[in-house]
BASENU-433503 format. One line per field, with one value per residue (C-alpha): chain; residue in three letters; residue number from 1; x, y, z. Coordinates in steps of 0.2 Angstrom, whole numbers, plus 5000, padded with zeros to 4 digits. Layout:
BEGIN
c: [A;...]
r: [ALA;...]
k: [NUM;...]
X: [X;...]
Y: [Y;...]
Z: [Z;...]
//
This chain:
BEGIN
c: [A;A;A;A;A;A;A;A;A;A;A;A;A;A;A;A;A;A;A;A;A;A;A;A;A;A;A;A;A;A;A;A;A;A;A;A;A;A;A;A;A;A;A;A;A;A;A;A;A;A;A;A;A;A;A;A;A;A;A;A;A;A;A;A;A;A;A;A;A;A;A;A;A;A;A;A;A;A;A;A;A;A;A;A;A;A;A;A;A;A;A;A;A;A;A;A;A;A;A;A;A;A;A;A;A;A;A;A;A;A;A;A;A;A;A;A;A;A;A;A;A;A;A;A;A;A;A;A;A;A;A;A;A;A;A;A;A;A;A;A;A;A;A;A;A;A;A;A;A;A;A;A;A;A;A;A;A;A;A;A;A;A;A;A;A;A;A;A;A;A;A;A;A;A;A;A;A;A;A;A;A;A;A;A;A;A;A;A;A;A;A;A;A;A;A;A;A;A;A;A;A;A;A;A;A;A;A;A;A;A;A;A;A;A;A;A;A;A;A;A;A;A;A;A;A;A;A;A;A;A;A;A;A;A;A;A;A;A;A;A;A;A;A;A;A;A;A;A;A;A;A;A;A;A;A;A;A;A;A;A;A;A;A;A;A;A;A;A;A;A;A;A;A;A;A;A;A;A;A;A;A;A;A;A;A;A;A;A;A;A;A;A;A;A;A;A;A;A;A;A;A;A;A;A;A;A;A;A;A;A;A;A;A;A;A;A;A;A;A;A;A;A;A;A;A;A;A;A;A;A;A;A;A;A;A;A;A;A;A;A;A;A;A;A;A;A;A;A;A;A;A;A;A;A;A;A;A;A;A;A;A;A;A;A;A;A;A;A;A;A;A;A;A;A;A;A;A;A;A;A;A;A;A;A;A;A;A;A;A;A;A;A;A;A;A;A]
r: [MET;ALA;ARG;ALA;ASN;ASN;LEU;THR;SER;GLU;THR;TRP;LYS;PRO;GLY;GLN;SER;VAL;TRP;ASP;GLU;LEU;LYS;ARG;GLU;ILE;LYS;ALA;ALA;ALA;PRO;SER;PHE;GLY;ILE;ASP;ASP;ILE;GLY;PHE;ALA;SER;ALA;ASP;PRO;PHE;LEU;SER;LEU;LYS;SER;ILE;LEU;LEU;ASP;ARG;ARG;GLU;LYS;GLY;TYR;GLU;SER;GLY;PHE;GLU;GLU;PRO;ASP;LEU;ASP;LYS;ARG;ILE;TYR;PRO;GLU;LEU;SER;LEU;GLU;GLN;PRO;ALA;SER;LEU;ILE;SER;ILE;ALA;VAL;ALA;TYR;PRO;SER;LYS;MET;ASP;ASN;PRO;PRO;LYS;SER;GLU;PRO;GLY;ARG;ARG;ARG;GLY;ILE;LEU;ALA;ARG;SER;ALA;TRP;GLY;GLN;ASP;TYR;HIS;GLN;VAL;LEU;ARG;GLN;ALA;MET;ALA;LYS;LEU;LYS;GLY;PHE;ILE;LEU;GLU;ARG;VAL;PRO;ASP;ALA;ARG;ILE;GLU;ASP;MET;VAL;ASP;THR;GLY;ALA;LEU;SER;ASP;ARG;ALA;VAL;ALA;GLN;ARG;ALA;GLY;ILE;GLY;PHE;HIS;GLY;LYS;ASN;CYS;ALA;ILE;ILE;SER;PRO;GLU;TRP;GLY;SER;TRP;ILE;TYR;LEU;GLY;GLU;LEU;ILE;THR;ASN;ILE;PRO;PHE;GLN;PRO;ASP;THR;PRO;VAL;THR;GLU;ASP;CYS;GLY;ASP;CYS;THR;LYS;CYS;LEU;ASP;ALA;CYS;PRO;THR;GLY;ALA;LEU;VAL;GLY;PRO;GLY;VAL;LEU;ASN;ALA;GLN;ARG;CYS;ILE;SER;PHE;LEU;THR;GLN;THR;LYS;GLY;PHE;LEU;GLU;GLU;GLU;PHE;MET;VAL;LYS;ILE;GLY;ASN;ARG;LEU;TYR;GLY;CYS;ASP;THR;CYS;GLN;VAL;VAL;CYS;PRO;LYS;ASN;LYS;GLY;LYS;SER;TRP;SER;HIS;ARG;THR;GLU;LEU;GLN;PRO;ASP;PRO;GLU;THR;VAL;LYS;PRO;LEU;LEU;LEU;PRO;ILE;LEU;ASP;LEU;SER;ASN;ARG;GLU;PHE;LYS;GLU;ARG;PHE;GLY;ASP;SER;ALA;ALA;ALA;TRP;ARG;GLY;LYS;LYS;PRO;ILE;GLN;ARG;ASN;ALA;VAL;ILE;ALA;LEU;GLY;ASN;PHE;LYS;ASP;LEU;SER;SER;VAL;PRO;LYS;LEU;ILE;ASP;ILE;MET;VAL;ASN;ASP;PRO;ARG;PRO;VAL;LEU;ARG;GLY;THR;ALA;ALA;TRP;ALA;LEU;SER;ARG;ILE;GLY;GLY;GLU;GLU;ALA;LEU;ALA;ALA;VAL;ALA;LYS;ALA;ALA;GLU;SER;GLU;ALA;ASP;PRO;GLU;VAL;LEU;GLU;ARG;ILE;GLU;SER;ALA;ARG;ILE;LYS;LEU;GLU;GLU;ILE;VAL;THR]
k: [1;2;3;4;5;6;7;8;9;10;11;12;13;14;15;16;17;18;19;20;21;22;23;24;25;26;27;28;29;30;31;32;33;34;35;36;37;38;39;40;41;42;43;44;45;46;47;48;49;50;51;52;53;54;55;56;57;58;59;60;61;62;63;64;65;66;67;68;69;70;71;72;73;74;75;76;77;78;79;80;81;82;83;84;85;86;87;88;89;90;91;92;93;94;95;96;97;98;99;100;101;102;103;104;105;106;107;108;109;110;111;112;113;114;115;116;117;118;119;120;121;122;123;124;125;126;127;128;129;130;131;132;133;134;135;136;137;138;139;140;141;142;143;144;145;146;147;148;149;150;151;152;153;154;155;156;157;158;159;160;161;162;163;164;165;166;167;168;169;170;171;172;173;174;175;176;177;178;179;180;181;182;183;184;185;186;187;188;189;190;191;192;193;194;195;196;197;198;199;200;201;202;203;204;205;206;207;208;209;210;211;212;213;214;215;216;217;218;219;220;221;222;223;224;225;226;227;228;229;230;231;232;233;234;235;236;237;238;239;240;241;242;243;244;245;246;247;248;249;250;251;252;253;254;255;256;257;258;259;260;261;262;263;264;265;266;267;268;269;270;271;272;273;274;275;276;277;278;279;280;281;282;283;284;285;286;287;288;289;290;291;292;293;294;295;296;297;298;299;300;301;302;303;304;305;306;307;308;309;310;311;312;313;314;315;316;317;318;319;320;321;322;323;324;325;326;327;328;329;330;331;332;333;334;335;336;337;338;339;340;341;342;343;344;345;346;347;348;349;350;351;352;353;354;355;356;357;358;359;360;361;362;363;364;365;366;367;368;369;370;371;372;373;374;375;376;377;378;379;380;381;382;383;384;385;386;387;388;389;390;391;392;393;394;395;396]
X: [4860;4851;4863;4865;4858;4841;4841;4838;4848;4832;4829;4843;4838;4849;4856;4855;4872;4868;4878;4893;4892;4892;4907;4917;4913;4919;4935;4938;4935;4944;4961;4952;4946;4964;4962;4976;4968;4950;4942;4924;4919;4904;4897;4896;4902;4920;4917;4935;4941;4931;4943;4958;4951;4947;4964;4972;4961;4964;4983;4983;4989;4977;4983;4967;4964;4953;4934;4930;4914;4921;4904;4905;4921;4914;4897;4895;4876;4880;4887;4874;4857;4856;4873;4876;4894;4910;4921;4940;4951;4970;4980;4999;5012;5031;5044;5059;5063;5074;5088;5084;5093;5107;5108;5124;5132;5123;5109;5101;5085;5071;5060;5042;5035;5031;5012;5014;5022;5013;4994;4985;4980;4963;4959;4966;4956;4940;4941;4944;4929;4918;4921;4918;4902;4896;4899;4889;4875;4873;4870;4860;4852;4844;4860;4864;4883;4893;4912;4925;4944;4956;4945;4930;4922;4928;4946;4953;4965;4952;4941;4956;4961;4944;4942;4958;4968;4983;4987;4989;5008;5018;5021;5002;5001;4991;5004;4998;5007;5008;5010;5018;5013;5015;4996;4983;4967;4948;4932;4913;4898;4884;4867;4872;4875;4892;4900;4915;4933;4945;4957;4976;4983;5001;5009;5025;5032;5046;5052;5053;5063;5050;5049;5067;5069;5056;5065;5055;5049;5031;5028;5026;5022;5018;5003;5002;5006;5007;5003;5009;5027;5025;5035;5023;5010;5022;5027;5008;5006;5006;5013;5030;5039;5049;5068;5068;5057;5065;5081;5073;5064;5080;5076;5058;5046;5030;5028;5040;5043;5056;5044;5040;5057;5065;5050;5057;5039;5043;5060;5061;5043;5040;5026;5028;5013;5002;5010;4999;5008;5026;5036;5043;5060;5061;5044;5046;5065;5065;5078;5075;5079;5067;5053;5054;5050;5035;5019;5002;4999;5016;5015;4998;5007;5021;5013;4995;4993;5002;4994;5007;4998;4982;4989;4995;5012;5016;5020;5031;5040;5043;5049;5061;5068;5071;5079;5091;5096;5099;5110;5121;5125;5133;5126;5108;5112;5108;5091;5087;5092;5080;5066;5070;5069;5056;5044;5027;5023;5029;5032;5043;5053;5056;5060;5073;5081;5083;5089;5103;5108;5110;5122;5132;5144;5147;5135;5121;5125;5126;5109;5100;5106;5100;5083;5080;5080;5065;5055;5038;5031;5034;5036;5047;5057;5059;5066;5077;5084;5087;5096;5107;5113;5117;5126;5137;5142;5147;5156;5165]
Y: [5170;5157;5147;5128;5124;5130;5117;5099;5088;5086;5105;5108;5114;5118;5135;5137;5141;5134;5118;5129;5139;5123;5116;5132;5131;5113;5117;5131;5120;5104;5108;5110;5092;5086;5085;5092;5091;5088;5086;5083;5072;5065;5048;5041;5023;5020;5011;5013;5004;4988;4982;4986;4976;4961;4961;4961;4947;4936;4939;4934;4952;4954;4954;4946;4961;4970;4970;4954;4961;4971;4979;4986;4994;5002;5007;5020;5017;4999;5008;5022;5023;5037;5045;5062;5066;5059;5068;5063;5068;5067;5067;5070;5060;5061;5053;5057;5053;5063;5054;5037;5023;5014;4996;4988;4971;4962;4976;4974;4983;4981;4995;4999;5008;5026;5022;5013;5027;5036;5032;5020;5029;5020;5029;5045;5046;5040;5053;5066;5060;5059;5077;5081;5071;5080;5097;5093;5085;5101;5110;5097;5086;5074;5071;5053;5051;5034;5035;5022;5020;5007;4992;5000;4995;5010;5012;5026;5030;5031;5043;5054;5055;5060;5072;5082;5076;5070;5060;5041;5038;5024;5018;5016;5029;5045;5059;5076;5091;5099;5084;5071;5053;5054;5054;5044;5043;5041;5046;5049;5046;5057;5062;5081;5086;5096;5103;5091;5098;5097;5082;5085;5085;5083;5066;5056;5060;5049;5045;5026;5027;5018;5004;5002;5002;4990;4976;4961;4968;4970;4985;4976;4991;5010;5010;4991;4981;4963;4963;4944;4950;4967;4967;4978;4964;4949;4957;4956;4938;4924;4909;4903;4915;4910;4912;4925;4936;4933;4939;4955;4959;4964;4971;4976;4971;4979;4987;4994;5012;5010;5016;5031;5036;5036;5046;5064;5070;5067;5075;5087;5082;5076;5082;5085;5096;5082;5076;5060;5054;5057;5041;5034;5029;5014;5008;5010;5005;4992;4980;4963;4950;4957;4956;4937;4936;4947;4939;4944;4957;4964;4965;4975;4987;4989;4990;4991;5009;5006;5001;4987;4978;4973;4956;4952;4948;4932;4940;4953;4940;4930;4945;4948;4931;4934;4951;4943;4930;4944;4954;4938;4943;4927;4934;4930;4911;4905;4913;4907;4889;4891;4896;4882;4869;4875;4887;4879;4888;4879;4895;4902;4885;4884;4902;4901;4886;4897;4912;4901;4895;4913;4916;4901;4893;4876;4879;4883;4867;4856;4863;4861;4843;4839;4848;4837;4821;4827;4839;4831;4845;4840;4858;4863;4847;4852;4869;4862;4850;4864;4874;4859;4857;4876;4876;4861;4870;4885;4876;4864]
Z: [4985;4995;5006;5003;5020;5015;5001;4998;4986;4975;4972;4960;4943;4928;4929;4948;4956;4974;4971;4965;4980;4991;4981;4985;5003;5003;4995;5007;5022;5016;5024;5041;5039;5036;5017;5006;4989;4984;4967;4960;4945;4937;4943;4925;4924;4921;4904;4898;4914;4910;4896;4907;4922;4911;4903;4920;4926;4910;4912;4931;4936;4950;4968;4975;4986;4974;4974;4964;4956;4940;4938;4955;4951;4935;4940;4955;4955;4962;4977;4978;4970;4957;4960;4953;4958;4965;4977;4978;4992;4994;5010;5008;5018;5021;5010;5021;5039;5051;5058;5053;5063;5055;5051;5057;5060;5073;5073;5056;5052;5041;5033;5031;5015;5017;5015;5032;5041;5055;5059;5048;5032;5033;5049;5043;5027;5036;5049;5035;5025;5040;5044;5025;5025;5041;5034;5018;5028;5039;5024;5014;5027;5015;5004;5001;5003;5003;5007;5003;5004;4997;5000;4992;4976;4965;4960;4970;4956;4942;4953;4957;4940;4934;4948;4943;4958;4947;4932;4931;4931;4922;4940;4942;4955;4954;4953;4958;4951;4968;4980;4969;4972;4990;4993;5001;4991;4996;4988;4991;4980;4982;4974;4974;4956;4958;4943;4938;4940;4925;4924;4924;4907;4913;4910;4912;4895;4888;4906;4911;4927;4937;4924;4923;4942;4947;4956;4949;4933;4940;4929;4913;4903;4906;4919;4918;4935;4937;4956;4957;4955;4964;4980;4989;4986;4990;5007;5012;5007;5020;5011;5005;4992;4978;4979;4965;4976;4992;4985;4978;4994;5002;5020;5016;5029;5021;5004;4992;4987;4973;4958;4968;4974;4957;4950;4944;4949;4967;4967;4983;4989;5007;5018;5036;5040;5048;5064;5064;5048;5054;5057;5073;5066;5078;5072;5053;5053;5067;5072;5064;5078;5091;5078;5078;5097;5097;5103;5095;5109;5108;5089;5090;5103;5092;5075;5078;5073;5056;5040;5040;5054;5044;5039;5056;5062;5052;5035;5044;5054;5038;5029;5044;5042;5023;5027;5039;5025;5013;5025;5027;5045;5054;5071;5066;5062;5080;5080;5062;5067;5082;5070;5057;5071;5084;5076;5074;5057;5042;5032;5045;5046;5028;5026;5039;5031;5015;5025;5032;5015;5010;5025;5024;5036;5044;5059;5047;5036;5052;5058;5041;5039;5057;5054;5039;5050;5060;5048;5044;5033;5014;5008;5023;5020;5002;5006;5020;5007;4994;5008;5012;4994;4993;5009;5004;4988;4998;5012;5001]
//
């Protein structure tokens, strides 16, 4: 049989098996590239996705982080001219941490979602796809290949489902029969006409554990997410948050894993075979108070290798303030007062006032009342006033 490296991507004819041989070579080599699962799919448009995306947009369920042009999410040919195939890759990551540090009075800790443990998954996936791309181009030098991850135009999950990586769970995650939903996803578009793999026929059945457990009711139906209520999205925003959401955030600094943790398909699944994805306990479950004093440089040194760093330090510091309020630990009151009075960022000042109202006490009440006399920002002043009213009810 002729080897694929003697071919060009334009020499394929129906009935030839050279692309099947290349596909087998790719699947055999994928683990050496850092890829745990790989699947192939047609590059046909995702026409059934269009009505779903339009419905989400009309209902205001989008996060705003998605590709805004819906056609680009539906038609692969808008990302690569005359595409023939899609290749989906999955990289499995850990769901459990060895010897996690304890959160104790005076030493309260936050938590990063598992997707932010270890090295930034964007880098991990891009490195794996670069190796895969190089492997293909060695064999088919004129092949056209476009890779993307997360912020690419296509839906990672739609591609993965079509390529047989897993099925679309009610929690909106792709659930692999082998790896569960603890997987990062990326894809390549190519003009090489690979034979598609078979989609997974397994599903969630009657289980609704994820819908029942979602802290904010963001899973409004099976496989339907209102991102505007999703804690994972909310922790990445930069503005003020409503009280309903701040209470539900708990001590989460970035992301939320609830809908995956409760999933029966994930029971007993945690992946420790990739050292670059293993968590540093002090980074992924950090002390809260020190986070509030980090400079930009210190933040990058501490969290820069994590996917949690992409929005900068402000959201994580705001979330740390929220977490301190939810812990109701009196030892954090002096620091929260300092932030409410002196921090140059309105969001931090207003959120600190809310946190103080969660903790209570006369010291907090006196500080909030005094802050109201000098605060000039209308929205911060509104939140300080709301905090004062709540504190007066608690104290009296």
